C-alpha positions in Angstrom: 47.0 -4.8 17.7 49.5 -4.2 20.5 49.5 -5.0 24.1 49.1 -2.2 26.6 48.0 -1.7 30.2 44.5 -1.6 28.8 44.2 -5.3 27.9 41.3 -7.7 27.6 41.8 -11.2 29.0 41.1 -14.4 27.1 39.7 -17.2 29.0 41.4 -20.5 28.6 39.7 -23.8 29.0 40.6 -25.7 32.3 42.4 -28.9 32.2 40.2 -31.5 34.1 41.2 -32.1 37.7 42.9 -35.3 38.5 45.9 -36.8 40.0 49.4 -35.5 39.6 50.8 -36.2 36.1 53.2 -39.1 36.1 56.3 -38.8 34.0 58.7 -42.0 33.7 62.3 -41.3 33.1 62.4 -43.9 30.2 60.4 -41.5 28.2 62.4 -38.4 29.1 65.9 -37.1 28.3 68.2 -36.0 31.0 67.0 -32.8 32.9 68.9 -29.8 31.8 69.7 -28.6 28.3 73.2 -30.0 27.2 75.9 -27.3 26.7 76.5 -26.8 23.1 80.0 -25.4 23.6 82.6 -24.9 26.1 82.0 -22.0 28.5 84.0 -19.1 27.5 86.4 -17.2 29.7 84.5 -14.2 30.7 85.0 -12.0 33.8 82.6 -9.8 35.9 83.8 -6.1 35.8 82.7 -3.5 38.3 83.9 -0.6 40.2 86.6 -1.5 42.7 86.0 -1.4 46.4 88.5 -2.5 49.0 87.0 -5.1 51.1 87.7 -8.6 52.4 85.8 -11.8 52.1 84.3 -12.1 55.7 84.1 -15.3 57.5 80.4 -16.3 58.2 79.8 -17.1 61.8 76.7 -18.9 63.2 76.6 -17.9 66.9 79.9 -19.6 67.6 78.6 -23.1 66.6 80.1 -23.4 63.0 82.6 -21.5 60.9 82.4 -20.9 57.2 85.6 -21.4 55.0 88.5 -19.1 55.9 87.9 -15.6 55.0 90.0 -14.3 52.0 92.7 -11.8 53.0 92.3 -8.2 52.1 94.4 -8.5 48.9 91.3 -10.2 47.2 88.0 -8.7 46.4 84.6 -10.5 45.8 82.3 -9.4 43.2 78.7 -10.5 43.8 75.7 -10.1 41.7 72.2 -11.4 42.2 69.4 -12.9 40.1 66.1 -12.8 42.0 62.9 -14.3 40.8 59.8 -12.8 42.8 56.4 -14.1 42.2 53.8 -11.4 41.6 50.8 -11.2 43.8 48.3 -11.5 41.0 45.0 -13.3 41.0 45.5 -14.5 37.4 48.3 -16.1 35.5 50.6 -14.2 33.1 49.3 -15.3 29.9 46.0 -16.9 30.7 42.9 -16.0 32.8 43.3 -19.0 35.1 43.1 -18.1 38.7 46.3 -18.5 40.8 45.8 -21.0 43.7 48.7 -22.0 45.9 46.8 -24.5 48.0 44.6 -26.0 45.2 44.7 -29.7 44.7 47.2 -30.8 42.1 46.5 -29.9 38.5 43.1 -28.2 39.3 44.3 -24.5 38.4 45.5 -25.3 34.8 44.2 -23.9 31.6 44.9 -25.6 28.1 47.5 -22.9 27.5 49.3 -23.6 30.8 49.5 -27.3 29.9 50.7 -26.3 26.4 48.0 -28.0 24.5 48.4 -27.5 20.7 46.6 -24.6 19.2 46.4 -22.6 22.4 47.7 -19.0 22.4 49.0 -16.7 25.1 47.0 -13.5 26.1 48.8 -11.1 28.4 47.0 -10.3 31.6 46.7 -6.8 32.8 47.0 -7.4 36.5 50.5 -8.9 36.7 51.8 -6.3 34.1 50.6 -3.5 36.3 52.2 -5.1 39.4 55.6 -5.5 37.5 55.4 -1.8 36.5 54.7 -0.8 40.0 57.7 -2.6 41.4 60.0 -1.4 38.7 59.1 2.2 39.4 59.7 1.7 43.0 63.2 0.3 42.3 63.8 3.6 40.4 64.0 1.8 37.1 63.5 3.2 33.7 60.3 1.5 32.5 60.4 0.9 28.8 57.5 2.2 26.7 58.3 -0.7 24.3 59.4 -4.2 25.4 58.9 -7.7 24.0 58.7 -11.4 24.8 61.1 -14.1 23.9 61.3 -17.9 24.2 64.1 -19.4 26.4 64.3 -23.1 25.4 65.3 -25.9 27.9 63.9 -29.1 28.9 62.6 -29.8 32.4 59.7 -32.1 33.5 57.5 -29.2 34.8 57.9 -27.0 31.8 55.4 -28.7 29.4 56.0 -26.3 26.3 59.8 -26.9 26.4 60.4 -23.2 26.6 59.8 -20.4 29.0 58.4 -17.0 27.9 60.6 -14.2 29.2 62.1 -10.9 28.0 65.7 -11.6 27.1 66.3 -8.8 24.6 63.9 -6.0 25.4 63.0 -6.2 29.1 60.2 -4.3 30.9 62.6 -2.0 32.8 66.3 -1.1 33.1 68.8 0.9 35.1 67.3 0.9 38.5 69.1 0.9 41.9 68.9 -0.1 45.5 71.0 2.1 47.9 73.0 0.3 50.7 74.5 2.4 53.5 75.6 2.0 57.1 72.0 2.5 58.1 71.5 -1.1 56.9 72.5 -4.0 59.1 75.9 -5.4 58.2 76.7 -2.7 55.7 79.9 -0.6 56.2 79.8 1.7 53.2 77.5 3.6 51.0 76.9 2.0 47.5 74.2 2.1 44.9 73.7 -1.5 43.7 72.6 -1.2 40.2 69.7 -3.1 38.7 70.5 -4.1 35.2 67.0 -5.2 34.3 63.6 -6.1 35.5 61.6 -8.6 33.2 58.3 -10.4 33.1 58.3 -14.2 32.7 56.3 -17.4 33.4 57.0 -19.7 36.4 57.2 -23.5 35.9 55.1 -26.1 37.5 56.5 -28.3 40.3 58.2 -31.7 40.2 58.0 -34.3 42.9 60.6 -37.1 42.5 59.3 -40.5 43.8 61.2 -43.4 45.3 59.9 -45.5 42.4 62.0 -43.4 39.9 58.8 -41.8 38.6 58.2 -38.0 38.8 54.9 -36.5 39.7 54.2 -33.1 38.2 51.8 -30.4 39.5 51.1 -27.6 36.8 49.1 -25.4 39.1 52.0 -23.0 39.3 52.8 -23.2 35.7 52.3 -19.9 33.9 52.2 -17.9 37.2 53.7 -14.3 36.8 57.3 -13.7 37.8 59.6 -10.8 37.7 63.3 -11.5 37.4 65.4 -8.8 38.9 69.1 -8.8 37.8 71.7 -6.7 39.8 75.0 -5.5 38.8 78.0 -7.1 40.6 78.2 -4.2 43.1 78.2 -6.1 46.2 81.4 -7.2 48.0 80.4 -9.2 51.1 77.7 -11.7 52.0 76.3 -9.2 54.5 75.7 -6.7 51.7 74.0 -9.3 49.5 71.7 -10.0 52.5 71.0 -6.4 52.9 70.2 -6.1 49.2 67.7 -8.9 49.2 66.1 -7.6 52.5 65.5 -4.2 51.0 64.3 -5.6 47.8 61.8 -7.8 49.6 60.6 -4.8 51.8 60.0 -2.8 48.6 58.2 -5.7 47.0 55.9 -5.9 50.0 55.5 -2.3 50.6 54.1 -1.7 47.0 52.0 -4.9 47.4 53.5 -6.6 44.3 54.4 -9.8 46.1 54.8 -11.5 49.5 58.5 -12.4 49.1 58.3 -15.5 51.2 61.6 -17.5 50.5 60.4 -20.4 52.6 57.4 -20.8 50.3 59.4 -20.3 47.0 57.8 -17.1 46.0 61.2 -15.4 46.3 64.1 -17.3 44.9 67.8 -16.1 44.6 70.7 -17.1 42.4 74.0 -15.7 43.2 77.0 -14.9 40.7 80.3 -14.9 42.4 83.9 -14.4 41.4 87.0 -12.8 42.9 89.9 -10.6 41.7 93.3 -9.7 43.1 93.8 -6.1 44.3 97.5 -6.6 43.7 97.3 -7.8 40.2 94.5 -6.8 38.1 95.1 -9.6 35.6 94.3 -12.3 38.3 90.7 -13.0 38.6 88.3 -16.0 38.5 85.5 -16.8 36.2 81.9 -16.1 37.3 80.2 -19.0 39.0 76.4 -19.1 39.6 74.9 -20.8 42.6 71.3 -21.7 42.0 68.1 -22.0 43.9 69.0 -20.5 47.3 65.9 -20.5 49.5 67.1 -18.6 52.6 69.3 -15.7 53.4 71.5 -17.9 55.5 72.0 -20.3 52.6 72.8 -17.4 50.2 75.4 -15.9 52.7 77.0 -19.3 53.2 77.2 -20.1 49.5 78.8 -16.7 48.8 81.4 -17.1 51.6 82.2 -20.6 50.5 82.6 -19.9 46.8 84.9 -16.8 47.3 87.2 -18.8 49.6 87.1 -21.7 47.1 88.1 -19.4 44.2 91.0 -17.8 46.2 92.4 -21.3 47.1 92.2 -22.3 43.5 93.9 -19.2 42.2 96.6 -19.5 44.8 97.4 -22.9 43.5 97.6 -21.6 40.0 94.4 -23.4 38.9 91.5 -22.1 36.8 88.0 -21.5 38.2 85.6 -23.1 35.7 82.6 -21.0 34.7 79.8 -23.3 35.9 76.4 -23.6 37.7 76.6 -25.0 41.3 74.2 -26.0 44.1 74.5 -25.3 47.8 74.4 -27.9 50.6 73.6 -26.2 54.0 75.7 -27.1 57.0 74.6 -30.4 58.8 74.9 -30.0 62.4 78.2 -28.2 63.4 79.6 -28.5 59.9 80.1 -25.9 57.3 77.9 -25.5 54.1 79.5 -26.3 50.7 78.8 -25.9 47.0 78.7 -28.7 44.4 78.8 -28.8 40.6 75.5 -29.0 38.8 76.6 -28.4 35.1 78.6 -26.1 33.0 77.3 -22.5 32.8 74.9 -22.0 29.9 75.1 -18.9 27.7 72.5 -17.3 25.5 73.1 -19.7 22.5 72.6 -22.8 24.7 69.0 -21.5 25.5 68.3 -20.8 21.8 66.4 -17.5 22.6 64.1 -16.3 20.0 61.3 -13.7 19.7 57.8 -15.2 20.7 55.9 -15.2 17.4 52.6 -15.3 19.3 53.2 -12.1 21.3 53.5 -8.6 19.7 55.6 -6.0 21.3 54.2 -4.5 24.6 53.6 -0.8 24.4 53.1 1.1 27.5 51.8 4.7 27.5 54.0 7.2 29.5 50.8 8.5 31.2 50.1 5.0 32.5 53.6 4.7 33.9 53.4 8.2 35.4 50.1 7.3 37.0 51.5 4.1 38.6 54.6 6.1 39.9 52.4 8.6 41.5 50.3 6.0 43.4 53.4 4.5 45.1 53.3 4.5 49.0 56.3 5.8 51.1 59.3 3.5 50.5 61.4 1.9 53.3 64.4 4.2 52.9 62.2 7.4 53.1 60.4 5.8 56.2 63.6 5.3 57.9 64.8 8.8 57.4 61.5 10.1 58.6 61.4 8.0 61.8 64.8 9.3 62.7 63.9 13.0 61.8 60.3 13.2 63.0 60.4 10.9 66.1 64.2 11.2 67.1 64.6 7.6 66.8 68.2 6.1 66.8 69.5 4.4 63.7 69.4 1.1 65.5 65.7 1.6 66.7 64.5 2.6 63.2 66.3 -0.5 61.6 64.9 -2.8 64.1 61.4 -1.3 63.8 61.5 -1.7 59.9 62.7 -5.2 60.2 60.1 -6.4 62.7 57.9 -9.0 60.9 59.9 -8.9 57.7 60.5 -12.7 57.7 56.8 -13.5 58.3 54.2 -14.2 55.7 52.3 -11.2 54.4 48.8 -11.0 55.7 46.2 -8.8 57.4 48.3 -7.7 60.3 49.6 -4.3 61.3 53.2 -3.4 60.2 55.5 -2.5 63.0 56.0 1.0 61.8 52.3 1.8 61.5 51.8 0.1 64.9 54.5 2.4 66.5 53.1 5.6 64.9 49.7 4.8 66.1 51.0 4.2 69.7 53.2 7.2 69.7 50.5 9.6 68.6 50.1 12.2 71.3 52.7 10.4 73.5 56.4 10.4 74.0 57.8 8.5 71.0 60.9 7.3 72.8 58.8 5.9 75.5 56.6 4.2 72.9 59.6 2.7 71.0 61.2 1.4 74.2 58.1 -0.4 75.3 57.6 -1.9 71.9 61.1 -3.0 71.0 62.5 -3.9 74.5 59.4 -5.2 76.3 56.5 -6.2 73.9 58.9 -7.8 71.3 60.7 -9.6 74.1 57.6 -10.9 75.8 56.3 -12.1 72.4 59.5 -13.8 71.5 59.7 -15.6 74.9 56.2 -17.0 74.1 57.1 -17.8 70.5 54.4 -15.4 69.2 55.2 -13.9 65.8 54.5 -10.2 65.3 51.9 -11.1 62.8 49.9 -12.7 65.7 50.6 -9.9 68.2 47.4 -9.8 70.4 48.1 -6.4 71.9 46.5 -3.8 69.5 48.2 -0.3 69.1 45.2 1.3 70.9 45.5 -1.1 73.8 49.3 -0.5 74.2 48.7 3.2 74.0 46.2 2.9 76.8 48.7 0.9 78.8 51.3 3.8 78.3 48.8 6.3 79.5 48.2 4.1 82.7 52.1 4.0 83.2 52.6 7.7 82.6 49.8 8.4 85.2 51.6 6.4 87.9 48.8 3.9 88.1 51.3 1.0 87.7 55.1 1.2 88.2 58.3 -0.6 87.8 58.1 -4.5 87.6 54.3 -4.2 88.0 54.2 -2.6 84.7 55.9 -5.5 82.9 53.5 -7.8 84.8 50.6 -5.8 83.4 52.0 -6.1 79.9 52.2 -9.9 80.4 48.5 -10.0 81.3 47.6 -7.8 78.3 49.2 -10.6 76.0 47.5 -13.4 77.8 44.2 -11.6 78.2 43.9 -9.3 75.3 40.3 -8.2 75.9 40.2 -7.7 79.7 39.9 -4.0 80.6 43.3 -2.7 82.2 41.7 -1.5 85.3 40.2 -4.9 85.9 43.7 -6.5 85.4 45.3 -4.0 87.8 42.7 -4.9 90.6 42.6 -8.6 89.9 46.3 -9.0 90.2 46.9 -6.3 92.8 49.3 -4.3 90.7 48.4 -0.9 91.7 51.3 1.1 93.7 51.4 0.9 97.4 50.4 4.1 99.3 53.0 5.7 101.7 51.2 4.3 104.7 51.8 0.8 103.4 55.5 1.6 102.6 56.4 2.6 106.2 56.2 -1.0 107.6 58.4 -2.3 104.8 60.9 0.5 105.2 61.0 -0.3 108.9 61.7 -4.0 108.1 64.5 -3.0 105.7 66.2 -0.8 108.3 66.1 -3.4 110.8 67.5 -6.0 108.5 70.3 -3.6 107.4 71.4 -1.8 110.6 74.9 -0.9 109.5 73.6 0.5 106.1 71.0 2.5 108.2 73.6 4.0 110.3 75.8 5.0 107.4 72.7 6.5 105.6 72.1 8.7 108.6 75.8 9.9 108.1 75.0 11.0 104.6 76.1 8.1 102.3 73.8 8.3 99.2 75.0 4.9 97.9 74.1 3.1 101.0 70.7 4.6 101.1 70.2 3.3 97.5 71.0 -0.1 98.9 68.1 0.2 101.5 65.8 1.5 98.8 66.5 -1.5 96.7 65.7 -3.8 99.6 62.3 -2.1 100.2 61.5 -2.4 96.4 62.2 -6.0 96.7 59.9 -6.4 99.7 57.3 -4.2 97.8 57.2 -6.7 94.9 57.6 -3.9 92.3 54.6 -1.9 93.5 56.7 1.1 94.8 59.0 3.4 92.9 62.4 4.4 94.3 61.6 8.1 94.7 58.6 7.5 96.8 60.5 4.9 99.1 63.4 7.4 99.2 61.1 10.1 100.7 59.8 7.7 103.2 63.1 6.4 104.3 64.6 10.0 104.6 61.7 10.9 106.9 62.3 7.7 109.1 66.1 8.4 109.2 65.5 12.0 110.2 67.0 13.4 107.0 64.1 15.4 105.8 63.0 15.5 102.1 66.6 16.1 100.9 68.7 15.6 104.1 72.3 15.2 103.9 72.1 13.5 100.5 71.5 16.8 98.7 
């Protein structure tokens, strides 16, 4: 009997709810499997691209290690663990529950009770295939599961079920280009493999030297995405993760929240000389980076550290390191965790309890056909269909990308609903430059935007009809944010935002001419720039309730210039 997309789940018995499990260090060996041999000298190889190691800046407050000169090239690869948005765990029918009390979402299999067996769940498998196809991977019709042995407190079985030898998918890519923020070249970053594996539980070290363990997360479905070392700068790595996260969310395979731990990054860094191909450093892995800023800082620091060691004629040890973010105005730095483990250290072996996973090509094709429009295609369409600039399209795609996934309208969908039947450039300007600015000033995230697309469309119609102008229009938008259900006509009347009629402008124009006699005389002589100065004064007195064109007509009449006058 073989696994396929058509699977039946096996229910596991739940572990009784209770307190966090307490593990005492006297009963446990040290965390981390000891290295069985000295790490070999191996190097990352990849296509050569000229680029320097940029200095990471933080708005002028702190500086990263000195950037490597152009004779050095950085090779960057990523290993990304993304939690799948599955309602059940990977090898048991236990429901996933992020906010459940400790150890209340645990089956006997999740807790590694003797005699329990894994049963692959259909839902996370389908999500993993969906993501792999979106990343242009070659989904394998035959894959298998292996055991990766290592000790840690929150891994009760002493091994993790993964796909070391025959992964679910191979040979994908994510394309980076100057359309992506911080990217200066076009490059296809290869994806070596996408594999299914179990997540671990969570450990909570205590001041009493005890460790509390919560197994609710144990057995949750993950995909590990391993890239080729095709990136050359921290900004390219950041762009890669952002694009991967946007694809993950677009296909609804996961939420990609780094802050919550559902997307975790490890980076592999080494450098090589562009002047002498024999001079290069060993690969170093920096683990458990939980933000894009930390990832960028870790890459910059490691690259500079490698260059300094090689310049002194020293060897860069192949090892695993952690990253300490900057404190205050200081710079972040990495620190040694352990020597780098290789495959023999983990004692990989085929899992004897899981047969090969066989997928039918028709199932894979059906999942591929169901994919939505992906971000790169959306960007190109926004530029082509709506005439948006590259910058505006990128900003629109990036709105809300760092916010938790939920029941809120994505910015692209919001824009297209607003722009339907209206000028798209007017719509994008009000969304990006006014609405987003006002939301940011009130610290309102996009996911909590109180102005619906339909209401903003009605607002644009009012502005286009001339029922509100200038600064009054921005004031009206403010009231739409603070009073999202009040009808727009009522807001206009309640706050006296409608434009002033010409009859009301004449006294204001007279006041401005009286206050600026020299400018008035020059305007009569035909100086258009001076007339603009008077128009500005009237607009100030009108409190944003009059437009320059109407004021200009009134002033020309009062100055005896006619509709066009000597200004034509």
